[in-house]
Every structure is written in C-alpha cells, then in structure tokens.
C-alpha positions as CSV (number, residue, x, y, z in Angstrom):
1,M,0.0,0.0,0.0
2,I,2.8,2.4,0.9
3,E,4.7,1.5,-2.2
4,T,1.7,2.0,-4.4
5,G,1.3,5.5,-2.9
6,R,4.9,6.3,-3.6
7,Q,4.6,5.1,-7.1
8,L,1.5,7.3,-7.6
9,V,3.2,10.3,-6.2
10,E,6.2,9.7,-8.5
11,A,3.8,9.4,-11.5
12,V,2.2,12.8,-10.6
13,R,5.6,14.4,-10.4
14,A,6.7,12.9,-13.7
15,A,3.5,14.0,-15.4
16,A,3.8,17.5,-14.0
17,A,7.4,17.7,-15.2
18,T,6.3,16.7,-18.7
19,H,3.5,19.1,-18.6
20,N,5.9,21.9,-17.5
21,Q,8.1,21.1,-20.5
22,T,5.2,21.1,-23.0
23,W,3.8,24.3,-21.5
24,E,7.2,26.0,-21.9
25,A,7.2,24.9,-25.6
26,L,3.6,26.2,-26.0
27,V,4.4,29.5,-24.3
28,P,8.1,30.1,-24.6
29,D,7.8,33.8,-23.5
30,P,5.1,36.2,-22.4
31,F,4.6,37.4,-26.0
32,T,4.6,34.1,-27.9
33,I,2.3,31.2,-28.3
34,N,3.6,28.2,-30.4
35,L,0.5,26.6,-31.7
36,A,2.5,23.7,-33.1
37,A,3.0,22.6,-29.5
38,E,-0.7,22.8,-28.5
39,A,-1.5,19.1,-29.0
40,D,1.5,17.9,-27.0
41,E,0.6,20.3,-24.2
42,E,-3.0,19.1,-24.1
43,Q,-1.9,15.5,-24.0
44,A,0.5,16.2,-21.2
45,Y,-2.2,18.1,-19.2
46,A,-4.6,15.2,-19.6
47,A,-1.9,12.7,-18.5
48,M,-1.2,14.8,-15.4
49,T,-4.9,15.0,-14.7
50,R,-5.2,11.2,-14.8
51,A,-2.1,10.8,-12.6
52,K,-3.6,13.2,-10.0
53,A,-6.9,11.4,-10.1
54,A,-5.3,8.0,-9.5
55,L,-3.4,9.4,-6.5
56,R,-6.5,11.1,-5.1
57,D,-8.5,7.9,-5.6
58,H,-5.8,5.9,-3.8
59,I,-5.7,8.3,-0.9
60,C,-9.5,8.2,-0.5
61,E,-9.6,4.4,-0.7
62,V,-6.8,3.9,1.8
63,Y,-8.3,6.4,4.3
64,G,-11.9,5.7,3.6
65,I,-12.7,9.4,2.9
66,S,-14.4,11.1,0.0
67,A,-12.7,13.4,-2.4
68,R,-14.7,16.3,-0.8
69,E,-13.3,15.3,2.6
70,L,-9.8,15.1,1.2
71,S,-10.1,18.6,-0.4
72,S,-11.4,20.0,2.9
73,L,-8.4,18.5,4.7
74,A,-6.0,19.9,2.1
75,L,-7.4,23.4,2.6
76,S,-7.4,23.3,6.4
C-alpha cells in the first residue's frame, strides 16, 4: 500500500514535469504562443490530470474518505 502511494506520487511528479516542458514549448515567453506545441501540451495536461486522479482515488480508498473530505483536509 505504501509502495503504491509512492509510485502514484512519482507518477504525478513525472507527469507534472512533462506538462511543464510542454507548457514551456507552447508559451516560450510572455509574448509568444507556439500553436504547433498545443496538441502535446493538451496530451501532457490530460496525463497529469489522470495521474492526479489516480493518486486522489488511492488516498481516498486507503483512508476511507471522499474526495470532498480530502479537499477539505487539504485546505485546512
């Protein structure tokens, strides 16, 4: 269970790093948008969203709480 949690955290970090790279390619500076990089950025964002959802679902399952309760705890 702990190892699964660690793997999920690492997956979120990796997906976030990839998204950061694709975002930098999409918006290389405040005055430029590289539309050729848009599809890659959208795919990276979707992958990051899936990784975050998997981690959230794991936390909720392990601790027997809802996503709403988890969000409330995170904001406390």
